[in-house]
MARBA-3410 file (N, C-alpha, C, O; in Angstrom, 1 decimal):
68
218.0,68.1,26.5,218.0,68.4,25.4,217.1,68.0,24.7,217.2,68.4,23.5 ~ 216.1,67.2,24.9,215.0,66.7,24.6,213.9,67.5,24.1,213.2,67.4,23.1 ~ 213.8,68.4,25.4,213.0,69.5,25.7,213.0,70.6,25.1,212.1,71.3,24.9 ~ 214.4,70.8,24.8,214.7,72.2,23.6,214.2,71.5,22.4,213.2,72.0,21.9 ~ 214.7,70.4,21.7,214.2,69.9,20.5,212.8,69.9,20.3,212.5,69.9,19.1
211.6,69.8,21.2,210.1,69.5,21.8,209.5,71.1,21.4,208.5,71.6,20.7 ~ 210.6,71.7,22.1,210.1,73.6,21.9,210.4,73.8,20.4,209.3,74.1,19.8 ~ 211.5,73.7,19.6,211.8,74.3,18.7,210.8,73.6,17.7,210.3,74.3,16.9 ~ 210.4,72.1,17.7,209.5,71.7,16.6,207.8,72.7,17.0,207.0,73.1,16.1 ~ 207.6,72.9,18.4,206.5,73.5,18.4,206.4,75.1,17.9,205.4,75.7,17.5
207.5,75.6,18.1,207.7,77.1,17.5,207.8,76.9,15.8,207.5,77.9,15.0 ~ 208.2,75.7,15.4,208.6,75.5,13.7,207.0,75.6,13.6,206.5,76.4,12.8 ~ 206.2,74.7,14.2,204.7,74.4,13.6,204.1,75.7,13.7,203.6,76.3,12.7 ~ 204.1,76.3,15.0,203.4,77.6,15.2,203.7,78.4,13.9,202.7,78.7,13.2 ~ 204.9,78.7,13.5,205.8,79.6,12.5,204.9,79.2,11.3,204.3,79.8,10.4
205.0,77.9,11.4,204.2,77.4,9.5,202.9,77.9,9.6,202.5,78.9,8.9 ~ 202.1,77.1,10.8,200.8,77.8,10.9,200.3,79.3,10.6,199.4,79.7,9.8 ~ 201.0,79.8,11.5,201.1,81.7,11.3,201.1,82.0,9.7,200.2,82.6,9.1 ~ 202.1,81.4,9.1,202.4,81.9,7.9,201.4,81.4,7.1,201.1,82.3,6.3 ~ 200.8,80.4,6.9,200.0,79.6,5.9,198.5,80.6,6.1,197.8,80.9,5.1
198.2,80.9,7.5,197.3,82.1,7.8,197.5,83.2,7.2,196.4,83.6,6.7 ~ 198.4,84.0,6.9,198.7,84.9,6.4,198.7,84.9,5.1,198.3,85.9,4.6 ~ 199.2,83.8,4.1,199.1,83.6,3.0,197.7,83.4,2.3,197.5,83.5,1.1 ~ 197.0,83.0,3.4,195.0,82.4,3.0,194.6,83.7,3.1,193.6,84.0,2.4 ~ 195.1,85.1,4.1,194.3,86.0,4.0,194.9,86.9,3.0,194.1,87.9,2.7
195.9,86.8,2.5,196.2,87.9,1.2,195.8,87.3,-0.1,196.0,88.0,-1.1 ~ 195.3,85.9,-0.1,194.5,85.3,-1.1,193.2,85.4,-0.9,192.5,85.0,-1.9 ~ 192.5,85.9,0.3,191.4,86.1,0.0,191.0,87.6,-0.6,190.1,87.8,-1.4 ~ 192.0,88.5,-0.1,191.9,90.1,0.0,192.3,90.2,-1.7,192.0,91.2,-2.3 ~ 192.9,89.2,-2.2,193.2,89.5,-3.6,192.1,89.0,-4.7,191.9,89.5,-5.8
191.1,87.6,-4.1,190.5,87.4,-4.8,189.1,88.7,-4.7,188.3,89.0,-5.6 ~ 189.3,89.2,-3.2,188.0,89.7,-3.1,187.9,91.3,-4.3,186.9,91.9,-4.8 ~ 189.5,91.6,-4.3,189.8,93.1,-5.3,190.4,92.8,-6.5,191.1,93.6,-7.1 ~ 190.1,91.2,-7.1,190.5,91.3,-8.2,189.4,91.8,-9.3,189.8,92.3,-10.3 ~ 188.4,91.6,-9.0,187.2,91.9,-9.9,186.8,93.4,-10.0,185.9,93.9,-10.7
187.9,94.2,-8.9,187.1,95.8,-8.6,188.4,96.8,-9.8,189.6,96.8,-9.8 ~ 187.0,97.5,-10.7,187.8,97.9,-11.5,187.8,99.6,-11.0,186.7,100.2,-10.8 ~ 189.1,100.1,-10.9,189.5,101.2,-10.8,188.8,102.4,-11.7,188.0,103.3,-11.6 ~ 189.6,101.9,-12.5,189.5,102.9,-14.0,187.9,103.1,-14.6,187.8,104.0,-15.4 ~ 186.9,102.5,-14.3,185.5,102.7,-14.7,185.3,104.1,-14.9,186.0,105.0,-14.3
184.4,104.5,-15.8,183.7,105.9,-15.6,183.0,106.2,-14.5,182.2,105.4,-14.1 ~ 183.3,107.4,-14.0,182.7,107.4,-12.5,181.2,107.8,-12.8,180.8,108.1,-13.9 ~ 180.4,107.6,-11.6,179.0,107.5,-11.7,178.7,109.0,-10.5,179.2,109.2,-9.4 ~ 177.7,109.7,-11.2,177.1,110.8,-10.2,177.6,111.9,-10.4,178.0,111.9,-11.6 ~ 177.7,113.0,-9.8,177.8,114.5,-10.2,179.5,114.4,-10.3,180.1,115.2,-9.5
180.0,113.8,-10.9,181.8,113.7,-11.2,181.8,115.0,-12.5,181.2,114.9,-13.5 ~ 182.5,116.0,-12.3,183.2,117.0,-13.3,184.3,116.7,-13.9,185.1,115.9,-13.4 ~ 184.4,117.2,-15.0,186.1,117.3,-15.8,187.0,118.5,-14.8,186.6,119.6,-14.4 ~ 188.1,118.1,-14.7,188.7,119.0,-13.9,189.5,119.9,-14.9,189.4,121.0,-14.4 ~ 190.2,119.9,-16.3,190.6,120.3,-17.2,189.7,120.2,-18.5,189.5,119.2,-19.2
188.9,122.0,-18.6,188.2,121.6,-20.0,189.1,121.9,-21.4,188.6,122.0,-22.5 ~ 190.2,122.1,-21.1,190.5,122.6,-22.3,192.3,121.6,-22.4,192.9,121.3,-21.4 ~ 192.6,121.4,-23.6,193.8,120.5,-23.6,195.1,121.4,-23.9,195.1,122.5,-24.5 ~ 196.0,120.7,-23.4,197.2,122.0,-23.2,198.2,121.2,-24.1,198.2,120.0,-24.5 ~ 198.9,122.3,-24.5,199.8,121.7,-25.4,201.4,121.1,-25.3,201.9,121.8,-24.4
202.1,120.5,-25.6,203.3,120.0,-24.9,204.0,120.9,-24.7,204.5,120.6,-23.6 ~ 204.4,122.2,-25.1,204.9,122.9,-24.4,204.4,123.7,-23.0,205.1,123.9,-22.0 ~ 203.2,123.9,-23.1,202.6,124.5,-21.8,202.3,123.4,-20.8,201.7,123.8,-19.8 ~ 202.4,122.2,-20.9,202.7,121.3,-20.0,204.3,121.4,-19.4,204.5,121.3,-18.2 ~ 205.3,121.5,-20.2,206.7,121.6,-19.8,206.5,122.6,-18.8,206.5,122.4,-17.6
206.3,123.8,-19.3,206.3,125.1,-18.7,205.4,124.9,-16.9,205.7,125.3,-15.8 ~ 204.5,124.2,-17.2,203.7,124.0,-15.8,204.6,123.3,-15.0,204.7,123.5,-13.8 ~ 205.4,122.3,-15.9,205.7,121.3,-14.6,206.9,121.8,-14.0,207.2,121.7,-12.8 ~ 207.7,122.6,-14.9,208.8,123.6,-14.4,208.5,124.5,-13.7,209.2,124.8,-12.7 ~ 207.4,125.2,-13.8,207.0,126.5,-12.9,206.6,125.9,-11.3,206.8,126.6,-10.3
206.1,124.6,-11.2,205.4,123.8,-10.3,206.7,123.1,-9.5,206.6,122.8,-8.3 ~ 207.8,122.9,-10.3,208.8,122.4,-9.5,208.6,120.9,-9.4,209.2,120.6,-8.4 ~ 208.1,120.2,-9.7,207.6,119.0,-9.9,208.8,118.1,-10.2,208.6,116.9,-10.4
END
């Protein structure tokens, strides 16, 4: 009985340690990507895909034609 309790305590502490490491890894990833701006103006040879503005009805027609 004592051996079973000792093994359960070991597994519990290993689980807590792994959970803590996993949490710290997520915190590090969050800190790394928190300042990353995805919607900045692109730099370099970027080009605009659409040069003309579509009306609401043209967009609806395109939506139904493509089956989205």
